C-alpha positions as CSV (number, residue, x, y, z in Angstrom):
1,X,285.2,233.1,135.7
2,X,283.3,235.8,137.6
3,X,282.8,239.3,136.4
4,X,285.4,240.7,138.7
5,X,287.9,238.1,137.7
6,X,287.3,238.9,134.0
7,X,287.8,242.6,134.8
8,X,291.2,242.0,136.4
9,X,292.6,239.2,134.2
10,X,294.5,240.8,131.3
11,X,296.5,239.8,128.3
12,X,299.5,242.0,127.6
13,X,301.4,242.3,124.3
14,X,305.1,243.4,124.3
15,X,305.3,247.0,125.6
16,X,309.0,247.5,126.3
17,X,311.1,245.7,123.7
18,X,313.1,248.8,122.9
19,X,313.6,250.1,126.5
20,X,313.8,246.9,128.7
21,X,317.0,245.2,129.7
22,X,318.1,242.4,127.5
23,X,316.2,239.6,129.2
24,X,313.6,237.7,127.2
25,X,310.0,238.4,128.0
26,X,307.0,236.5,126.9
27,X,305.2,237.8,123.8
28,X,301.8,237.4,125.6
29,X,301.0,237.1,129.3
30,X,297.8,236.6,131.2
31,X,297.4,237.2,134.9
32,X,294.3,235.6,136.6
33,X,293.2,236.6,140.1
34,X,292.2,233.0,140.8
35,X,294.4,230.3,142.1
36,X,292.8,227.6,140.1
37,X,293.3,227.8,136.3
38,X,291.3,224.8,135.1
39,X,288.7,227.2,133.6
40,X,291.4,228.9,131.6
41,X,293.4,226.0,130.2
42,X,291.0,225.2,127.4
43,X,292.2,223.6,124.2
44,X,292.0,227.0,122.4
45,X,294.2,228.6,125.1
46,X,296.7,225.8,125.1
47,X,297.2,226.3,121.3
48,X,298.4,229.8,121.9
49,X,301.8,230.9,123.2
50,X,300.6,232.7,126.3
51,X,302.4,232.7,129.6
52,X,299.8,232.3,132.4
53,X,300.3,233.4,135.9
54,X,297.9,232.9,138.8
55,X,297.2,234.5,142.2
56,X,298.5,231.7,144.2
57,X,299.0,232.8,147.8
58,X,296.6,235.7,147.9
59,X,293.6,233.6,149.0
60,X,295.5,231.4,151.5
61,X,294.8,233.3,154.8
62,X,291.1,233.8,154.5
63,X,290.5,230.3,153.1
64,X,292.7,228.7,155.9
65,X,290.6,230.6,158.5
66,X,287.4,229.3,156.9
67,X,288.7,225.8,157.1
68,X,289.0,226.2,160.8
69,X,285.5,227.7,160.8
70,X,284.2,224.5,159.2
71,X,286.1,222.4,161.7
72,X,284.8,224.4,164.7
73,X,281.3,224.4,163.3
74,X,281.4,220.6,163.4
75,X,283.3,220.1,166.6
76,X,281.3,222.6,168.7
77,X,277.9,221.4,167.3
78,X,277.1,225.0,166.3
79,X,274.0,224.0,164.2
80,X,272.4,222.4,167.3
81,X,273.3,225.3,169.5
82,X,271.7,227.7,167.1
83,X,268.5,225.6,167.0
84,X,268.4,225.6,170.8
85,X,268.7,229.4,170.8
86,X,265.9,229.7,168.2
87,X,263.7,227.4,170.4
88,X,264.7,229.3,173.6
89,X,265.6,226.0,175.1
90,X,268.4,225.8,177.7
91,X,270.0,222.4,177.3
92,X,273.6,221.9,178.4
93,X,274.4,218.3,177.6
94,X,275.3,218.4,174.0
95,X,278.1,216.4,172.6
96,X,280.9,218.9,172.0
97,X,284.4,218.0,170.7
98,X,287.8,219.6,170.9
99,X,290.1,220.1,168.0
100,X,293.1,219.4,170.3
101,X,294.8,216.2,169.4
102,X,292.5,215.5,166.5
103,X,294.1,214.6,163.2
104,X,293.7,216.6,159.9
105,X,294.8,215.3,156.6
106,X,295.3,218.1,154.0
107,X,295.3,217.0,150.4
108,X,297.5,219.6,148.7
109,X,300.3,221.4,150.6
110,X,300.6,224.6,148.5
111,X,300.1,228.0,149.9
112,X,296.6,227.3,151.2
113,X,297.5,224.0,152.6
114,X,300.5,225.5,154.5
115,X,298.3,228.3,156.0
116,X,295.7,225.6,157.1
117,X,298.6,223.7,158.8
118,X,299.7,226.8,160.7
119,X,296.3,227.3,162.2
120,X,295.6,223.6,162.8
121,X,298.9,223.2,164.6
122,X,298.0,226.3,166.8
123,X,294.9,224.3,167.9
124,X,297.1,221.4,168.9
125,X,296.0,219.2,166.0
126,X,298.0,216.4,164.4
127,X,298.7,217.7,160.9
128,X,299.3,215.4,158.0
129,X,299.7,216.3,154.3
130,X,299.8,214.8,150.9
131,X,301.9,216.2,148.0
132,X,303.5,215.0,144.8
133,X,307.0,215.2,146.4
134,X,306.7,214.1,150.0
135,X,309.4,216.2,151.6
136,X,309.1,217.6,155.2
137,X,307.3,221.0,155.6
138,X,306.9,223.3,158.7
139,X,303.8,222.6,160.8
140,X,303.2,219.2,159.2
141,X,303.8,216.2,161.4
142,X,303.7,213.8,158.5
143,X,303.9,214.3,154.7
144,X,303.1,211.4,152.3
145,X,303.2,211.1,148.6
146,X,300.2,211.5,146.3
147,X,299.6,207.8,146.1
148,X,299.9,207.0,149.9
149,X,297.4,209.2,151.6
150,X,294.4,206.8,151.3
151,X,296.0,204.4,153.7
152,X,295.8,207.1,156.4
153,X,292.1,207.7,156.1
154,X,290.9,205.4,158.9
155,X,293.0,207.5,161.3
156,X,291.8,210.9,160.1
157,X,289.2,213.2,161.9
158,X,289.2,215.9,159.2
159,X,289.9,215.5,155.5
160,X,290.6,218.8,153.7
161,X,290.9,219.1,150.0
162,X,293.2,222.0,149.0
163,X,294.6,220.7,145.7
164,X,294.2,222.2,142.2
165,X,291.7,220.6,139.8
166,X,293.7,218.8,137.2
167,X,293.0,215.7,135.1
168,X,294.7,213.6,137.8
169,X,292.6,215.1,140.7
170,X,289.2,215.1,139.0
171,X,287.0,212.7,140.9
172,X,289.8,212.1,143.4
173,X,287.4,212.0,146.4
174,X,285.3,209.0,145.4
175,X,283.2,206.3,147.0
176,X,286.3,204.3,147.9
177,X,287.9,207.3,149.7
178,X,284.7,208.1,151.6
179,X,284.2,204.5,152.6
180,X,287.7,204.4,154.0
181,X,287.0,207.3,156.4
182,X,286.0,206.9,160.0
183,X,282.2,207.4,160.6
184,X,283.1,210.3,162.9
185,X,285.3,212.1,160.3
186,X,284.3,215.3,158.6
187,X,285.1,216.2,155.0
188,X,286.0,219.7,153.9
189,X,286.3,221.0,150.3
190,X,287.6,224.5,149.6
191,X,289.2,223.7,146.3
192,X,287.1,222.7,143.3
193,X,283.8,220.8,143.1
194,X,284.9,218.4,140.4
195,X,287.6,217.0,142.6
196,X,284.7,215.2,144.4
197,X,282.3,212.6,143.2
198,X,279.2,214.4,144.4
199,X,276.9,211.4,144.1
200,X,279.3,209.4,146.3
201,X,279.5,212.3,148.8
202,X,275.7,212.5,148.9
203,X,275.5,208.8,149.8
204,X,278.3,209.1,152.3
205,X,276.6,211.9,154.3
206,X,273.1,210.4,154.0
207,X,274.1,206.9,155.1
208,X,276.6,207.9,157.8
209,X,279.8,206.8,156.1
210,X,281.2,210.1,157.5
211,X,279.8,212.5,160.1
212,X,279.3,215.4,157.6
213,X,280.9,217.9,155.3
214,X,281.8,221.5,154.9
215,X,281.5,222.5,151.2
216,X,282.5,225.8,149.7
217,X,282.5,224.6,146.1
218,X,280.5,222.4,143.8
219,X,280.6,221.1,140.3
220,X,277.7,223.3,139.3
221,X,277.7,226.9,140.7
222,X,275.5,228.5,141.8
223,X,274.3,225.3,143.5
224,X,270.8,224.7,142.0
225,X,267.9,225.2,144.4
226,X,266.8,221.6,143.8
227,X,270.2,220.1,144.9
228,X,269.7,217.6,147.7
229,X,272.8,219.0,149.4
230,X,270.8,222.0,150.6
231,X,268.6,219.9,152.9
232,X,271.2,217.7,154.5
233,X,271.5,218.6,158.2
234,X,275.1,217.4,158.4
235,X,276.3,219.5,155.5
236,X,277.5,223.1,155.9
237,X,277.2,224.9,152.5
238,X,278.9,228.2,151.7
239,X,278.6,229.9,148.2
240,X,282.3,229.6,147.2
241,X,283.1,232.8,149.1
242,X,285.6,231.5,151.7
243,X,288.4,233.8,150.3
244,X,286.3,236.9,149.9
245,X,287.6,239.5,152.4
246,X,288.5,243.2,151.8
247,X,292.1,242.3,152.2
248,X,292.0,239.8,149.3
249,X,291.5,242.5,146.7
250,X,294.5,244.5,148.0
251,X,296.6,241.3,147.6
252,X,295.3,240.7,144.1
253,X,296.2,244.2,142.9
254,X,299.5,244.1,144.7
255,X,300.5,240.9,143.0
256,X,299.3,242.1,139.6
257,X,301.3,245.4,139.9
258,X,304.4,243.5,140.9
259,X,304.1,241.1,138.0
260,X,303.4,244.0,135.6
261,X,306.6,245.7,136.8
262,X,308.5,242.4,136.3
263,X,307.0,242.1,132.8
264,X,308.0,245.6,131.9
265,X,311.6,245.1,133.1
266,X,312.1,241.6,131.8
267,X,312.3,240.0,135.3
268,X,310.9,236.5,136.0
269,X,307.2,236.6,136.6
270,X,305.7,235.2,139.8
271,X,303.3,232.2,139.9
272,X,304.0,231.0,136.3
273,X,301.7,228.1,135.6
274,X,303.0,224.8,134.1
275,X,300.2,224.4,131.5
276,X,301.0,220.7,131.1
277,X,300.3,219.8,134.7
278,X,297.7,222.5,135.4
279,X,299.2,224.5,138.3
């Protein structure tokens, strides 16, 4: 948890038992400004009767925009264009791609996944998603269950991880997954580093199993200077900041104030976490 997260996350004891309406309220409540809660659900935390709510939804817009940034960086060969500018070399015949009619598979169709789908569909992409319960969603052309998405990998141009880190998703993106992707496909992770087998990903980008990767998160953060990821030309690294815009903090505070008012008046809290499944 970062310092600003620690400063906003709070635990509240009952403050209105005598004045609130007669609706049960939790004895203890913690609100975190993060969407992921794997760093909070420690054995010690789980032993205590604390209702946990997260900030699901507040990060969705900036992260979804950043996913499109990763896609365009790859499709438009931005790294090569920048190197040509640095060399003052006018060369027109680069291989540039369109996002139009490309296929993106989004692992996790929560608030972030849905916002990614809106933007991908606006670019004319084929949008597929994977979720625990494979029911239709707006802006998705296809939704499959959590055990069916791997069969789609050979047809995918962009694979985006937007699922929470849970015991079930830890190491989800492994060598088998990366081997199944098309060599022209691009991998994007804006979720949690531990969802990916990083050694397998290193091999995949080095040996050309996939075309490259856009990575906003890693198992160890900050990413150590000696990490080989830094020097890979087909990897776009960002320092886990894809959500950090000025508007984000307004959304975090607004959600917290709304939940605080709900807590004080005995109303159901927003974004209550199921501590057994991890989101």
